N, C-alpha and C positions, 0 to 999 in steps of 0.2 A: 396502567394502560387500560383503556376501556375494553369491555368484551367485544364490541363491534370492531374496534381497531385490531384487536388480537385475532379475531376471526378473519378479517380482510388480509392481514399479513400472513396468517397461516395458509389461507387459500392461495395467495399469490406465490408463496414459497414452494408449495407442493409440486407444481409443474416444473419449476426450475430444478428442484432436487431430483425429480424423476428423470428429467432430460439429462442432467449431468450424471446421474447414477449409472447410465449405460456406458459412459465414457470414462468417468472418474470414480475412484473408490477412495474412501478415507485412507490416509497414509498408514494409519495404524494397522490396517488390514493387509496392505499390499506393498508399500514402499519399503525399501531397505531403510531401517531406522537410522542408520548412520548417515545416509544421504539427506534425509529430511532434517535430522538433528544438526548436521553441518550447515545446511541452508538457513535454518532458524538462527543458529549461532552467528553466521556471517551477516544475516539481515540485522540482527540486534547490534552487533559490533559496528556495522556500517551506519546504522541509525545513530549510535552514540557519537561516531566520528562526525557525521554530517551536522548534528546539533551543536558541535563545537566549531563548526566551520572548517574542519580538517578534511579537505577534498582528497588529498593524496591518500590518506588513511581510508577514507570512504571507498575509494576506487580499489584499494587493495582487498577489500572484503566483497565488493559487488561489482562485477564486470557487466557492462551493458552490452546487449546484442546490437548488431548493425541495424536491426529493424525495431529497436526499442521504442515504446510509446509511454508517455506519462500523462495521466489525467491528474493534475495538481489539485491540492486541497483548496486552492483559491479560485477555482473555476477557470473558465476560458477554454479555448480549443486545445485539444491534446497536442503535446509537443513530441517531436520525433528525434531519434538519435543524432541526425545531422545538425540539430539545433545546438548541440553541446560542444561548442568550440572551447579552446583553452580560456578565452576571455569570459565566456559564459560560465564555465566552471568556477573561475575566480570570483565572479559576481555572486554565484550561489554560496561560495565560502564566506563572503562578507555578509550575506543575507541572514545567516544563522550564527548566533553568538551566545557564548556563556552557557551552553547546554550542560545540564546535570541531571542526575536521576533518570537517565534515558533507558527505557526498557521496551521490550517487545513482548506483548502478551499473546501467545498463539491461541487462536480459537479453534482452528481446524487446518489440517494439511491434506491435500489430495494429490494423487500421483497417477499418471497415465502415460505410458510409452514415451519416455523422454521429456515429460513435462511434470513439474511440481508446482502446485498452487498453494500459497500460504494465505490464510485469512487471519488477520491479527488486529490488535489495537496497539499503536505506538504511544508511549507516554514520555513526556519530557518536561523539564522546567527550562525554558529557553527564551531568548530575545529573538524575535523574527521581524526582519525589516525595521520599520519605525516603532513596532510594538515592544515596549519594555519586557524584560523577562517575566514570564508567568507560566503557570502550568498549561501544557498543550497535550491534548489527546486526539489521535486521528484513527479512524477506521481505515485499514489498508488491505489491499489485495495485491500480492506479489506473485507474478508468474515467471517461473524459471524454465529454461529449455537447455537440455544437454546438447553441447556443440563440441564435437571432437574431444570428448572426455572431460570437458569443463562445463559447469553450470553457469549460464548467463541469464541476467535479468532481462526479460523481453517486454514486460509490462508492469506498471505500477499505477494503481488507482488509490487515491487517498481523499478522505473528506473529514471535516470536523464534527460530524453529526453523531458523536458517541452518545450524547444525551438525546432523548427523544424530543421531537418537535411536533407541533400540531400540524394537521393536514392543511390548515390555512397558511401557516408559515412555509410549509413545503410548496404550496401553490404560489406563494409570493416569490420564492426562490426560482421556481420553474418558469414563472412569467418573465423573469429577468433575462431568460435566454432569448426572448424576442421572436420565437417561432410559433406558428399557429398550432 
């Protein structure tokens, strides 16, 4: 990574970390380890199930909140919990096939007053849609909220930008959004 890019990324990150620091603390410092550990375990087992197209098993590990949002790795507008009908879940199950070696690499966990945020990289070898089985890695952010003693997934954001891209490529992707 060039020194200029590193400096720009560091400068952009400091205000974000400072702003979040007031509300969120690293889980190692404040969250009950058993809660974070359980959410990481459920997220990884849910990921493994989803990559095999096993929706019933996925749902046994990760329960979505009524106000869930998904920013999928393929772009497009966010989807909301009402989008997930039984037919849509069945289609999702057919979309992912033959998943193996599926893991979740935790980067950081944050906890604040009934919320836990997991920042991670998901890895798998899986067939997705019309793409034959290949290695897939996604950067993911998972936000969980405690609801009546149960932790529910309220937001998931995923993107395939695990490997660095140039600012020109990022600009090309940003232009595809079609907004000024």
